[in-house]
C-alpha positions in Angstrom: 0.1 0.0 0.1 1.5 3.4 -0.9 1.9 6.1 1.4 -0.9 8.2 -0.3 -3.3 5.2 0.0 -2.5 4.7 3.5 -3.3 8.4 4.4 -6.5 8.1 2.2 -7.9 5.0 4.1 -7.1 6.9 7.5 -8.8 10.0 6.4 -11.8 7.8 5.3 -12.0 6.1 8.7 -11.7 9.6 10.4 -14.5 11.0 8.6 -16.5 8.0 9.4 -15.8 8.4 13.2 -17.2 11.8 13.1 -20.2 11.1 11.3 -21.1 7.7 13.6 -21.6 9.4 17.0 -20.1 6.4 18.7 -21.4 3.7 16.6 -19.1 0.7 15.0 -16.4 2.2 13.3 -14.4 0.4 10.3 -11.1 -1.1 11.8 -8.0 -0.1 10.3 -5.1 -2.3 9.6 -1.8 -0.5 9.7 1.4 -1.6 8.0 3.9 -0.1 10.6 6.8 -2.1 11.9 6.7 -2.4 15.5 9.8 -4.2 16.2 10.5 -4.4 20.0 13.7 -2.7 21.1 15.4 -4.0 24.3 17.1 -0.3 24.9 16.7 1.6 28.1 18.5 4.7 27.0 16.2 6.6 24.9 19.1 8.8 23.5 18.0 12.4 24.3 14.5 11.6 22.4 11.7 14.0 23.3 8.7 12.4 24.5 5.2 13.9 24.2 2.4 12.8 26.3 -1.0 14.1 25.5 -3.1 14.1 28.8 -6.5 15.1 28.8 -8.4 15.3 32.2 -11.9 15.5 33.1 -12.0 19.1 34.8 -10.0 21.6 36.1 -6.2 21.6 36.3 -4.2 18.6 36.4 -0.8 17.3 37.2 -0.9 13.7 35.8 -4.2 13.5 37.1 -3.8 15.0 40.6 -4.6 18.4 41.8 -1.9 20.9 41.5 -0.2 21.6 44.7 -1.0 18.2 46.3 1.5 15.6 47.8 0.5 13.3 44.8 1.0 15.8 42.2 4.6 16.4 43.8 5.2 12.4 43.5 4.3 12.5 40.1 6.5 15.4 39.0 9.5 13.7 40.7 8.8 10.5 38.7 8.6 12.5 35.6 12.2 14.3 36.4 13.5 10.7 37.4 12.7 9.1 34.3 14.2 12.1 32.5 17.4 11.5 34.3 17.6 7.5 34.2 16.3 6.9 30.8 18.0 10.0 28.9 14.8 11.7 27.6 12.9 14.9 27.6 9.2 14.5 28.6 6.8 17.0 27.5 3.2 17.0 28.8 0.3 18.5 26.9 -2.7 19.2 29.1 -5.4 19.3 26.7 -9.0 17.9 27.0 -9.2 17.8 23.1 -6.1 15.8 22.7 -7.9 13.2 20.6 -8.1 15.3 17.4 -4.2 15.9 17.9 -4.0 12.1 17.9 -6.3 11.7 14.8 -4.6 14.4 13.0 -1.3 12.6 13.5 -2.7 9.4 12.2 -4.1 11.1 9.0 -1.0 12.9 8.4 1.4 10.2 8.9 3.3 12.6 11.3 2.5 11.6 14.7 3.6 14.3 17.6 2.3 12.1 20.4 4.2 9.0 22.0 1.4 8.4 24.7 -2.0 9.5 25.1 -4.2 9.6 28.1 -8.0 10.1 27.9 -11.4 8.7 29.4 -11.9 5.4 27.7 -15.6 6.5 26.9 -13.9 8.9 24.4 -10.6 7.0 23.6 -12.7 3.5 22.7 -13.6 5.1 19.3 -10.1 5.6 18.3 -9.2 2.0 19.7 -12.0 0.4 17.4 -10.6 2.5 14.5 -7.1 1.2 14.9 -5.6 4.3 16.0 -4.0 2.7 19.0 -1.1 0.1 19.3 -1.9 -3.1 20.8 0.0 -3.6 24.0 0.4 -7.1 25.1 3.6 -7.6 23.0 5.2 -4.7 25.0 3.9 -4.6 28.5 3.6 -7.4 31.0 0.1 -7.0 31.0 -0.5 -9.7 33.5 1.1 -7.4 36.2 -2.3 -6.6 37.3 -1.0 -4.4 40.4 0.6 -2.1 37.9 -1.4 -1.8 35.0 -5.0 -2.8 36.0 -7.1 -5.9 36.5 -8.7 -7.3 33.1 -12.2 -6.6 34.8 -10.9 -2.7 35.0 -9.5 -2.8 31.4 -12.3 -4.2 29.6 -13.3 -1.0 27.9 -9.9 -0.6 26.3 -10.0 -4.5 24.9 -10.9 -4.8 21.5 -11.2 -8.1 19.4 -7.6 -9.4 20.0 -5.7 -7.1 22.0 -5.5 -4.3 25.0 -5.0 -0.8 23.8 -4.5 1.2 27.0 -3.7 0.6 30.8 -4.5 2.6 33.8 -2.0 3.7 37.0 -3.2 1.1 39.3 -0.3 1.5 41.4 -0.5 5.4 41.8 -2.4 6.6 45.3 -5.7 8.4 44.4 -5.7 7.4 40.7 -6.0 3.8 41.6 -9.4 4.8 43.3 -10.7 7.0 40.4 -12.2 4.1 38.5 -14.3 1.9 40.4 -17.6 3.6 39.7 -20.1 4.5 42.4 -19.6 4.8 46.2 -22.3 6.4 48.7 -21.1 9.5 50.2 -22.5 10.4 53.6 -22.5 13.7 55.5 -21.7 12.6 59.0 -22.7 15.7 60.7 -26.2 14.8 59.7 -25.6 11.4 61.2 -24.6 12.8 64.5 -27.2 15.3 64.8 -29.8 12.9 64.2 -28.4 10.3 66.7 -27.9 7.6 64.2 -25.3 4.8 64.2 -22.3 5.6 61.9 -23.4 3.6 58.9 -19.6 2.4 58.6 -20.6 0.2 61.5 -23.2 -1.6 59.4 -20.7 -2.3 56.9 -18.0 -3.3 59.0 -20.6 -5.9 61.1 -22.2 -7.4 57.9 -25.3 -5.5 58.3 -25.3 -3.2 55.5 -28.5 -4.9 53.6 -31.2 -3.9 51.4 -33.6 -4.1 54.3 -31.7 -1.8 56.6 -31.1 0.8 54.0 -35.0 1.0 53.2 -35.5 1.4 57.0 -32.8 4.2 57.2 -34.2 6.2 54.4 -37.4 7.7 56.0 -35.1 8.1 59.3 -32.5 10.2 57.3 -35.3 12.1 55.7 -36.0 15.2 58.0 -36.4 18.8 58.5 -33.3 21.1 59.2 -34.2 24.6 60.0 -37.5 24.5 58.2 -36.1 23.0 55.4 -36.5 19.6 54.0 -33.3 17.2 53.9 -33.7 14.1 51.8 -31.9 11.0 52.5 -30.3 10.6 49.3 -29.6 11.9 45.8 -28.9 9.5 43.4 -29.4 9.3 39.5 -32.0 6.7 38.7 -29.8 4.8 36.4 -27.3 4.5 38.9 -29.6 3.3 41.5 -30.8 0.6 39.2 -27.2 -0.5 38.0 -26.1 -0.6 41.5 -28.8 -2.6 43.0 -28.2 -5.1 40.3 -24.5 -5.6 41.4 -25.3 -5.3 45.1 -27.4 -8.7 44.5 -24.1 -10.3 43.3 -25.0 -9.9 39.7 -22.5 -8.8 37.0 -23.6 -6.6 34.2 -22.1 -8.9 31.9 -19.7 -11.9 32.1 -18.1 -14.4 29.7 -18.7 -18.1 30.2 -18.4 -21.0 28.0 -17.6 -18.8 25.2 -20.9 -16.5 25.5 -21.8 -13.3 27.2 -24.1 -13.7 30.0 -25.9 -10.8 31.1 -26.9 -10.4 34.6 -30.1 -8.3 34.2 -31.6 -11.3 32.6 -31.1 -13.7 35.4 -33.5 -14.3 38.3 -31.2 -12.5 40.7 -30.9 -9.6 38.4 -34.6 -9.2 37.7 -35.2 -9.6 41.7 -32.7 -6.7 42.2 -34.3 -4.4 39.6 -37.7 -5.3 40.8 -36.5 -4.1 44.6 -34.8 -1.0 43.2 -38.2 0.2 41.5 -40.0 -0.5 44.6 -37.7 1.3 46.9 -37.2 4.5 44.6 -40.9 4.8 43.3 -42.9 3.3 46.1 -41.9 2.7 49.5 -39.3 5.4 49.9 -40.1 7.7 46.8 -40.2 10.9 49.3 -36.9 10.0 50.2 -35.0 10.7 47.1 -33.9 14.4 46.2 -35.9 15.5 43.3 -32.7 16.4 41.6 -31.3 13.4 39.7 -28.4 15.1 38.0 -25.5 12.9 37.4 -22.5 13.7 38.7 -23.1 16.8 40.4 -22.7 17.0 44.2 -24.3 20.5 44.6 -27.2 19.6 46.5 -24.9 17.4 49.0 -22.7 20.6 49.3 -25.8 22.7 50.3 -27.1 20.1 53.0 -30.1 19.2 51.1 -29.3 15.4 51.4 -27.7 13.0 53.9 -26.2 10.9 51.2 -25.0 11.3 47.8 -24.3 8.7 45.1 -21.1 9.8 43.4 -18.6 8.6 41.0 -15.3 7.7 42.6 -13.6 10.3 40.6 -15.8 13.0 42.1 -14.1 12.4 45.3 -10.6 13.8 44.9 -10.1 15.0 41.0 -9.4 18.5 41.9 -10.1 21.2 44.7 -13.7 21.5 43.9 -14.3 17.7 44.6 -16.1 16.2 47.6 -13.0 15.5 49.9 -11.8 19.1 49.4 -15.5 20.7 50.1 -16.7 18.6 52.9 -15.4 18.6 56.4 -16.9 15.0 57.7 -17.6 12.3 55.1 -18.1 8.7 55.1 -17.9 6.3 52.1 -20.3 3.3 51.8 -20.8 0.8 49.3 -24.2 0.0 48.0 -26.0 -2.4 50.5 -26.2 -5.8 49.7 -29.0 -8.1 48.5 -29.6 -11.8 49.4 -27.4 -13.1 46.7 -24.6 -11.3 47.2 -21.4 -12.9 48.6 -21.0 -11.2 52.3 -18.4 -8.4 52.2 -17.8 -8.5 48.4 -19.1 -5.5 47.0 -19.3 -5.2 43.2 -19.0 -2.0 41.2 -19.1 -1.0 37.6 -17.7 1.9 35.6 -18.9 3.9 32.3 -15.6 5.0 31.7 -12.0 4.3 32.7 -10.8 8.0 33.8 -7.3 7.4 33.3 -6.7 5.0 30.1 -3.2 5.7 28.7 -2.1 4.2 25.2 0.3 4.6 22.6 -0.5 5.8 19.0 -0.2 3.0 16.5 2.3 5.3 14.4 4.1 6.7 17.6 7.6 7.7 16.5 9.0 4.5 18.2 6.5 2.4 19.7 8.9 0.3 21.9 10.4 3.6 23.3 6.8 4.7 24.1 6.3 1.4 26.1 9.2 1.8 28.0 8.2 5.3 29.0 4.8 3.9 30.0 6.1 1.0 31.9 8.6 3.3 33.7 5.7 6.0 34.2 3.4 3.7 35.8 5.7 1.9 38.4 4.5 2.3 42.2 6.0 5.5 44.0 8.7 4.5 46.1 6.9 5.5 49.4 3.8 3.4 48.5 5.1 0.1 47.3 2.1 -2.1 48.5 -1.7 -1.7 48.4 -1.8 -1.5 52.2 0.8 1.3 52.0 -1.6 3.3 49.6 -4.7 2.6 52.1 -2.7 4.2 55.1 -1.6 7.0 52.9 -5.0 8.0 51.6 -6.5 7.4 54.8 -4.0 10.1 56.7 -4.2 12.4 53.6 -7.5 12.4 52.1 -10.3 10.3 53.8 -11.5 10.5 57.4 -11.4 6.9 58.4 -9.5 3.9 57.2 -12.9 2.0 56.6 -13.6 4.5 53.9 -10.3 3.9 52.0 -10.9 0.2 52.5 -14.3 0.3 50.7 -12.7 2.3 47.7 -10.1 -0.5 47.7 -12.7 -3.3 47.9 -14.7 -1.8 45.1 -11.8 -1.0 43.1 -11.0 -5.0 43.0 -14.3 -5.6 41.9 -15.4 -3.1 39.3 -16.5 -4.1 35.7 -17.2 -2.3 32.7 -21.0 -1.5 32.4 -21.2 -0.8 28.4 -22.7 2.4 29.1 -21.9 4.1 25.9 -22.9 0.8 23.7 -26.4 1.1 25.4 -26.6 -1.7 28.0 -27.3 1.0 30.7 -30.6 2.2 28.9 -32.1 -1.2 28.9 -31.6 -1.4 32.7 -32.5 2.3 33.3 -35.8 1.7 31.7 -36.7 -0.5 34.7 -37.0 2.6 36.7 -39.4 4.5 34.5 -42.2 2.4 34.1 -44.7 -0.1 36.2 -44.3 -2.7 33.5 -43.1 -6.3 35.0 -39.4 -6.4 35.0 -39.5 -9.5 33.1 -41.7 -8.2 30.3 -39.5 -4.9 29.9 -36.5 -7.0 29.6 -37.9 -9.3 27.2 -39.2 -6.6 24.8 -35.8 -5.3 25.1 -34.2 -8.6 24.2 -33.3 -7.7 20.6 -31.6 -4.5 21.5 -29.9 -6.2 24.2 -28.7 -9.3 21.9 -27.2 -6.4 19.3 -25.1 -5.0 22.0 -23.7 -8.1 22.8 -22.9 -9.3 19.3 -21.3 -5.8 18.2 -19.6 -4.8 21.2 -19.5 -7.2 24.2 -18.5 -10.1 22.3 -15.5 -8.5 20.8 -14.4 -7.1 24.0 -14.5 -10.5 25.9 -12.8 -11.9 22.6 -9.9 -9.7 23.1 -9.8 -10.5 26.9 -9.5 -14.3 26.2 -6.8 -13.3 23.6 -4.9 -11.3 26.0 -5.2 -13.1 29.5 -6.4 -16.6 28.4 -9.5 -18.4 29.2 
């Protein structure tokens, strides 16, 4: 294939991406030579990392001026000194057009690219990133992330991004939802610290339903609701809290948890609590990823994405003075003490453009960058550090660690959540509703879930 034809094919694929609005894109088969080098001296190379954040200023994903940001900057300097290179970090939330332009022109300026998997997955499916399994020890889960966590950045036959799984704070930005609790209200109401319920194995659906009316109260003439929670988040987390995966791969087939008896029971209970027995306990604002009402004291609890806890100085742990973290309460089919979670996007997904200047060098940089910080070589040391620096109780940090170990990709972009969310919007029996959406879900399984799981088998084995 001539260089002109390569560029033409890439331009056509890129145009298709812009028009597809996240639908299936045609895969590109690149013809670049990705020979692996064993060098560790990068010979003065200028290495450019394109880093997109979620909101606000960032230093490798950390709030500027924090200890973690300092650790990351120290890591950058150490790599430059030890590997004989210069690292330039471009912080730009619109970094993907830079990646895509580099692909189309054949003159890639990025050596690594970081973005949320929600956006990066389109470029992965288009063939714009290099497969990583031949360059990195992807079985090093403690460094790069677990297969469950990385599910969204796998496609057909390889893994195309990893996450800073050994870095404090960023480690805990990906497990999905956690229930934040304003402990000041708990004290004023004379109620038991709900962390105790989790610790004692009493944090169940039944207790949760009992507490919602108790937590709903008047404060200086204003109604304080027990919880603010987006309806889809509530349904999805109730599904998981009954020990049911959104999806899993068994005997070569995708099994969708919502279509199991345990899943149907969870969705029925979610709808009963939210729309019937405790309807008055839910804040009328169900805006997603928006803790405004929690900050204003309009609700005792708030269902937060983990990245809302610490991503910048406007985040929950910077704004609140006494917050507890809880998993969703468990249903009768859950394994006691094992709390499942799901994520709709992996916030810190880092990959290598398939036409980076030298893919092997990019892989060396990525490997060195994501090593554990020297002061926190183990998960327990990270828990201790994050408890002292950020959270109010070790049990809070342990909740995040538990959820991180047991997170999975929820296939939100692909439409799986929409099917489950509809369970909270109608009185139609759940089984009937799911049956009516069977064809939609089957298409999601065929077009998206199966290729993601095929990649998982290809990279990690059965």
